[in-house]
C-alpha positions as a Python dict, from the first residue, in 0.01 Angstrom:
ca = {
    (1, 'M'): (0, 0, 0),
    (2, 'I'): (54, 244, 292),
    (3, 'A'): (-220, 257, 556),
    (4, 'G'): (-29, 464, 826),
    (5, 'L'): (266, 664, 926),
    (6, 'T'): (434, 788, 1221),
    (7, 'G'): (677, 1067, 1204),
    (8, 'T'): (736, 1435, 1264),
    (9, 'V'): (578, 1711, 1053),
    (10, 'V'): (873, 1903, 882),
    (11, 'G'): (684, 2125, 657),
    (12, 'E'): (331, 2214, 529),
    (13, 'G'): (145, 2381, 240),
    (14, 'P'): (-215, 2439, 138),
    (15, 'G'): (-401, 2136, 230),
    (16, 'R'): (-93, 1922, 279),
    (17, 'I'): (200, 1833, 514),
    (18, 'F'): (540, 1677, 483),
    (19, 'L'): (605, 1399, 735),
    (20, 'N'): (952, 1280, 804),
    (21, 'V'): (952, 907, 885),
    (22, 'Q'): (1297, 767, 955),
    (23, 'S'): (1471, 1009, 713),
    (24, 'V'): (1216, 946, 438),
    (25, 'E'): (987, 1238, 372),
    (26, 'Y'): (621, 1182, 264),
    (27, 'E'): (380, 1437, 117),
    (28, 'L'): (23, 1389, 257),
    (29, 'H'): (-292, 1567, 151),
    (30, 'V'): (-501, 1639, 465),
    (31, 'P'): (-840, 1798, 542),
    (32, 'L'): (-808, 2158, 711),
    (33, 'N'): (-907, 2034, 1062),
    (34, 'V'): (-617, 1796, 1050),
    (35, 'L'): (-384, 2064, 946),
    (36, 'A'): (-498, 2292, 1222),
    (37, 'A'): (-460, 2024, 1483),
    (38, 'L'): (-110, 1930, 1368),
    (39, 'Q'): (-11, 2299, 1396),
    (40, 'S'): (-49, 2280, 1765),
    (41, 'V'): (193, 1979, 1799),
    (42, 'P'): (551, 2065, 1893),
    (43, 'T'): (778, 2028, 1593),
    (44, 'D'): (988, 1739, 1755),
    (45, 'E'): (686, 1534, 1867),
    (46, 'P'): (593, 1231, 1653),
    (47, 'V'): (240, 1208, 1523),
    (48, 'R'): (59, 907, 1377),
    (49, 'L'): (-163, 952, 1079),
    (50, 'F'): (-396, 703, 920),
    (51, 'V'): (-334, 696, 552),
    (52, 'H'): (-549, 642, 240),
    (53, 'H'): (-313, 550, -47),
    (54, 'H'): (-482, 656, -365),
    (55, 'F'): (-383, 520, -697),
    (56, 'G'): (-496, 751, -990),
    (57, 'E'): (-448, 710, -1361),
    (58, 'S'): (-125, 910, -1378),
    (59, 'E'): (-17, 946, -1008),
    (60, 'Q'): (-36, 825, -656),
    (61, 'R'): (-136, 1034, -365),
    (62, 'L'): (-132, 987, 16),
    (63, 'F'): (-416, 1146, 238),
    (64, 'G'): (-377, 1157, 601),
    (65, 'F'): (-626, 1161, 886),
    (66, 'L'): (-608, 1167, 1266),
    (67, 'D'): (-849, 869, 1308),
    (68, 'P'): (-948, 562, 1115),
    (69, 'E'): (-1319, 659, 1098),
    (70, 'Q'): (-1252, 976, 914),
    (71, 'R'): (-1025, 796, 675),
    (72, 'E'): (-1307, 530, 604),
    (73, 'F'): (-1548, 818, 557),
    (74, 'F'): (-1322, 988, 314),
    (75, 'V'): (-1298, 649, 120),
    (76, 'A'): (-1680, 595, 124),
    (77, 'L'): (-1738, 951, -14),
    (78, 'Q'): (-1529, 895, -308),
    (79, 'R'): (-1758, 617, -417),
    (80, 'I'): (-2038, 877, -496),
    (81, 'K'): (-2036, 943, -855),
    (82, 'G'): (-1871, 1268, -960),
    (83, 'L'): (-1712, 1335, -608),
    (84, 'G'): (-1336, 1214, -623),
    (85, 'T'): (-1065, 1288, -381),
    (86, 'G'): (-1064, 1659, -410),
    (87, 'L'): (-1431, 1718, -317),
    (88, 'A'): (-1419, 1455, -60),
    (89, 'L'): (-1141, 1631, 110),
    (90, 'S'): (-1305, 1967, 85),
    (91, 'L'): (-1628, 1812, 254),
    (92, 'L'): (-1432, 1689, 551),
    (93, 'S'): (-1228, 2000, 574),
    (94, 'H'): (-1547, 2189, 674),
    (95, 'L'): (-1788, 1920, 815),
    (96, 'D'): (-1730, 1611, 1024),
    (97, 'G'): (-1919, 1304, 926),
    (98, 'A'): (-2203, 1347, 1180),
    (99, 'R'): (-2283, 1697, 1076),
    (100, 'L'): (-2265, 1585, 708),
    (101, 'L'): (-2519, 1320, 770),
    (102, 'E'): (-2749, 1572, 959),
    (103, 'I'): (-2731, 1824, 674),
    (104, 'C'): (-2827, 1556, 424),
    (105, 'A'): (-3116, 1418, 644),
    (106, 'T'): (-3265, 1764, 640),
    (107, 'G'): (-3203, 1817, 264),
    (108, 'D'): (-3018, 2139, 341),
    (109, 'A'): (-2840, 2195, -2),
    (110, 'A'): (-2768, 2554, 71),
    (111, 'A'): (-2539, 2443, 364),
    (112, 'L'): (-2351, 2212, 120),
    (113, 'K'): (-2319, 2490, -135),
    (114, 'R'): (-2127, 2710, 112),
    (115, 'I'): (-1836, 2463, 102),
    (116, 'P'): (-1585, 2550, -173),
    (117, 'R'): (-1624, 2360, -511),
    (118, 'I'): (-1967, 2219, -414),
    (119, 'G'): (-2229, 2356, -652),
    (120, 'K'): (-2607, 2291, -670),
    (121, 'T'): (-2580, 1964, -874),
    (122, 'T'): (-2319, 1824, -649),
    (123, 'A'): (-2510, 1925, -338),
    (124, 'E'): (-2815, 1746, -457),
    (125, 'T'): (-2637, 1428, -549),
    (126, 'L'): (-2465, 1422, -216),
    (127, 'I'): (-2800, 1454, -39),
    (128, 'F'): (-2957, 1175, -250),
    (129, 'E'): (-2665, 936, -235),
    (130, 'I'): (-2590, 983, 140),
    (131, 'N'): (-2953, 941, 229),
    (132, 'R'): (-2979, 631, 18),
    (133, 'R'): (-2682, 474, 185),
    (134, 'R'): (-2736, 631, 528),
    (135, 'E'): (-2709, 312, 729),
    (136, 'K'): (-2360, 238, 584),
    (137, 'Y'): (-2241, 598, 669),
    (138, 'E'): (-2380, 567, 1009),
    (139, 'Q'): (-2187, 230, 1065),
    (140, 'L'): (-1872, 418, 983),
    (141, 'L'): (-1926, 667, 1267),
    (142, 'S'): (-2052, 407, 1528),
    (143, 'V'): (-1715, 330, 1666),
    (144, 'K'): (-1652, 685, 1751),
    (145, 'S'): (-1998, 745, 1892),
    (146, 'A'): (-1951, 453, 2116),
    (147, 'T'): (-1644, 611, 2287),
    (148, 'K'): (-1832, 921, 2405),
    (149, 'T'): (-1782, 980, 2778),
    (150, 'T'): (-1908, 1209, 3068),
    (151, 'L'): (-1559, 1270, 3190),
    (152, 'Q'): (-1524, 1657, 3237),
    (153, 'L'): (-1201, 1784, 3126),
    (154, 'S'): (-1027, 2113, 3213),
    (155, 'T'): (-852, 2331, 2940),
    (156, 'Q'): (-521, 2167, 3015),
    (157, 'E'): (-671, 1808, 3004),
    (158, 'E'): (-843, 1901, 2680),
    (159, 'L'): (-499, 1999, 2531),
    (160, 'A'): (-341, 1677, 2677),
    (161, 'H'): (-628, 1470, 2527),
    (162, 'E'): (-592, 1615, 2187),
    (163, 'A'): (-220, 1565, 2200),
    (164, 'L'): (-259, 1190, 2292),
    (165, 'L'): (-506, 1137, 2007),
    (166, 'Q'): (-253, 1297, 1759),
    (167, 'L'): (1, 1063, 1900),
    (168, 'G'): (-195, 779, 1784),
    (169, 'Y'): (-378, 659, 2099),
    (170, 'R'): (-736, 570, 2073),
    (171, 'E'): (-1020, 789, 2227),
    (172, 'K'): (-1091, 552, 2514),
    (173, 'E'): (-708, 497, 2583),
    (174, 'A'): (-651, 871, 2597),
    (175, 'L'): (-940, 944, 2829),
    (176, 'A'): (-857, 640, 3054),
    (177, 'A'): (-495, 767, 3091),
    (178, 'I'): (-617, 1111, 3184),
    (179, 'E'): (-855, 978, 3421),
    (180, 'K'): (-593, 761, 3579),
    (181, 'V'): (-367, 1051, 3619),
    (182, 'Q'): (-662, 1250, 3797),
    (183, 'S'): (-706, 954, 4050),
    (184, 'Q'): (-332, 912, 4102),
    (185, 'T'): (-277, 1291, 4184),
    (186, 'G'): (-596, 1341, 4393),
    (187, 'G'): (-779, 1512, 4112),
    (188, 'Q'): (-535, 1800, 4094),
    (189, 'K'): (-614, 2057, 3830),
    (190, 'H'): (-278, 2271, 3836),
    (191, 'H'): (-97, 2026, 3596),
    (192, 'T'): (-1, 2186, 3263),
    (193, 'A'): (-84, 1998, 2939),
    (194, 'A'): (281, 1900, 2913),
    (195, 'D'): (276, 1747, 3262),
    (196, 'L'): (-42, 1558, 3195),
    (197, 'I'): (86, 1425, 2858),
    (198, 'R'): (408, 1294, 3039),
    (199, 'L'): (205, 1146, 3329),
    (200, 'A'): (-42, 986, 3085),
    (201, 'L'): (221, 839, 2874),
    (202, 'Q'): (360, 665, 3182),
    (203, 'T'): (25, 491, 3229),
    (204, 'F'): (43, 307, 2908),
}
């Protein structure tokens, strides 16, 4: 079973990318936010994706995510009766886990119905099932929530931070590396994102 892949993006289509890993090309279905993030990565830069290897009745599919929490949330959503991989991917293309929990807590079915392929019955089922298992879903988000920081990033630092995450580094590691670069260079703000990425990689 494939749990993760690191390689370069060599192509894309609606809701999917093609990742070259040591001359083997994999097709991965991804949420729209992952697709958008990968479009900003230089074509020769390797990216790391956390993978859910789905075994269907007639085929296998790979689903790619930028962090393990999003992958686990995707897997958990599939366990809701009538949802499946397609609707779970559509949900995570338009909402992150925290926002989905917030919508379900308030019973806002109208907000869910604005998502493609989510009708009235599915929206009501989602609200009921997610609220019923709220503690479990909150636990899936707890690791990411624990990494929040008060470090203020400039625009270039934000770009560098996102690039480090896309390269597979954890949130705390990426922020710590940027903070270390700041301290080593006297807090200079004139570095480009490329400079910051290069300097941050030297700290690992």
